[in-house]
C-alpha positions as a Markdown table, in Angstrom:
| # | Residue | x | y | z |
|---|---|---|---|---|
| 1 | Met | 5.3 | 1.2 | -11.8 |
| 2 | Asn | 3.8 | 2.1 | -15.2 |
| 3 | Gly | 2.4 | 5.3 | -13.6 |
| 4 | Val | 0.8 | 3.5 | -10.7 |
| 5 | Lys | 2.2 | 4.0 | -7.2 |
| 6 | Phe | 2.4 | 1.2 | -4.7 |
| 7 | Leu | 3.2 | 1.4 | -1.0 |
| 8 | Asn | 4.7 | -1.3 | 1.2 |
| 9 | Ala | 3.7 | -0.8 | 4.8 |
| 10 | Pro | 4.6 | -3.0 | 7.8 |
| 11 | Tyr | 1.8 | -5.0 | 9.4 |
| 12 | Ser | 2.6 | -3.1 | 12.6 |
| 13 | Ser | 1.1 | 0.0 | 11.0 |
| 14 | Phe | -2.3 | -1.6 | 11.1 |
| 15 | Ile | -2.2 | -4.5 | 13.6 |
| 16 | Ser | -0.8 | -4.1 | 17.1 |
| 17 | Asp | -0.4 | -7.9 | 17.6 |
| 18 | Lys | 3.3 | -8.7 | 17.6 |
| 19 | Ser | 2.7 | -12.2 | 16.3 |
| 20 | Phe | 2.0 | -10.7 | 12.8 |
| 21 | Ser | 5.1 | -9.8 | 10.8 |
| 22 | Gly | 5.7 | -8.8 | 7.2 |
| 23 | Thr | 4.3 | -6.1 | 5.0 |
| 24 | Val | 1.0 | -5.0 | 3.4 |
| 25 | Leu | 1.1 | -4.0 | -0.3 |
| 26 | Leu | -1.2 | -1.2 | -1.3 |
| 27 | Arg | -1.9 | 0.4 | -4.6 |
| 28 | Val | -2.3 | 4.2 | -4.2 |
| 29 | Asp | -5.4 | 5.4 | -5.9 |
| 30 | Thr | -5.7 | 9.0 | -4.9 |
| 31 | Ile | -3.9 | 11.5 | -2.7 |
| 32 | Ser | -5.7 | 14.7 | -1.5 |
| 33 | Gln | -4.7 | 18.3 | -1.9 |
| 34 | Pro | -1.7 | 20.1 | -0.3 |
| 35 | Asn | -1.7 | 20.8 | 3.5 |
| 36 | Ser | -3.9 | 17.8 | 4.3 |
| 37 | Trp | -3.3 | 14.2 | 3.8 |
| 38 | Gly | -6.0 | 11.9 | 2.6 |
| 39 | Met | -5.3 | 8.8 | 0.6 |
| 40 | Ile | -7.4 | 6.1 | -0.9 |
| 41 | Ala | -5.5 | 2.9 | -1.5 |
| 42 | Thr | -6.5 | -0.6 | -2.5 |
| 43 | Leu | -5.2 | -3.6 | -0.7 |
| 44 | Val | -3.3 | -6.2 | -2.8 |
| 45 | Thr | -4.7 | -9.5 | -1.6 |
| 46 | Asp | -3.1 | -12.0 | -4.0 |
| 47 | Thr | -1.7 | -14.7 | -1.7 |
| 48 | Thr | 1.2 | -15.5 | -4.1 |
| 49 | Leu | 2.9 | -12.5 | -2.5 |
| 50 | Tyr | 3.7 | -14.6 | 0.5 |
| 51 | Lys | 6.1 | -16.7 | -1.6 |
| 52 | Ile | 8.0 | -13.8 | -3.2 |
| 53 | Lys | 11.5 | -13.5 | -1.8 |
| 54 | Ser | 13.1 | -10.4 | -3.5 |
| 55 | Ser | 12.1 | -6.9 | -4.5 |
| 56 | Glu | 12.9 | -7.7 | -8.1 |
| 57 | Glu | 10.6 | -10.7 | -8.1 |
| 58 | Leu | 7.9 | -8.6 | -6.4 |
| 59 | Arg | 8.2 | -5.9 | -9.1 |
| 60 | Ala | 7.9 | -8.4 | -11.9 |
| 61 | Tyr | 5.0 | -10.1 | -10.3 |
| 62 | Val | 3.1 | -6.9 | -9.7 |
| 63 | Ala | 3.8 | -5.7 | -13.2 |
| 64 | Arg | 2.3 | -8.9 | -14.7 |
| 65 | Asn | -0.8 | -8.8 | -12.4 |
| 66 | Met | -1.6 | -5.1 | -11.6 |
| 67 | Asn | -4.4 | -4.9 | -14.2 |
| 68 | Lys | -6.3 | -7.9 | -12.9 |
| 69 | Pro | -9.2 | -7.1 | -10.7 |
| 70 | Gly | -8.7 | -10.4 | -8.7 |
| 71 | Phe | -5.3 | -9.1 | -7.6 |
| 72 | Tyr | -6.9 | -6.6 | -5.3 |
| 73 | Gly | -9.3 | -6.5 | -2.3 |
| 74 | Lys | -11.0 | -3.7 | -0.5 |
| 75 | Lys | -10.3 | 0.0 | -0.8 |
| 76 | Leu | -8.9 | 1.7 | 2.3 |
| 77 | His | -9.4 | 5.3 | 3.2 |
| 78 | Phe | -6.6 | 7.1 | 5.2 |
| 79 | Arg | -7.0 | 10.6 | 6.5 |
| 80 | Lys | -4.7 | 12.7 | 8.6 |
| 81 | Lys | -4.3 | 16.4 | 8.7 |
| 82 | Phe | -0.8 | 17.8 | 8.8 |
| 83 | Glu | 0.0 | 21.4 | 9.9 |
| 84 | Phe | 3.4 | 22.0 | 8.3 |
| 85 | Asn | 4.2 | 24.8 | 10.8 |
| 86 | Ser | 3.6 | 22.5 | 13.8 |
| 87 | Phe | 6.9 | 20.7 | 13.1 |
| 88 | Arg | 9.0 | 23.8 | 13.9 |
């Protein structure tokens, strides 16, 4: 969206408690070099997201608010190393 990547991830990717459902919206800030995977993303913490019912409404809301610092919370650091030949 306007050159900024966002990632929707299910809560189950972060929280093992089955009573949590829904998704987490992250803004992708950086992705590391090839043959390894490191990503820094910023958590979108605007509580209005809970009320959004469609992907079109979500896109419009994010587009209107993506440049507001209050729209975001903490940065998250993800790291995982992939060996591409290990999948063969």
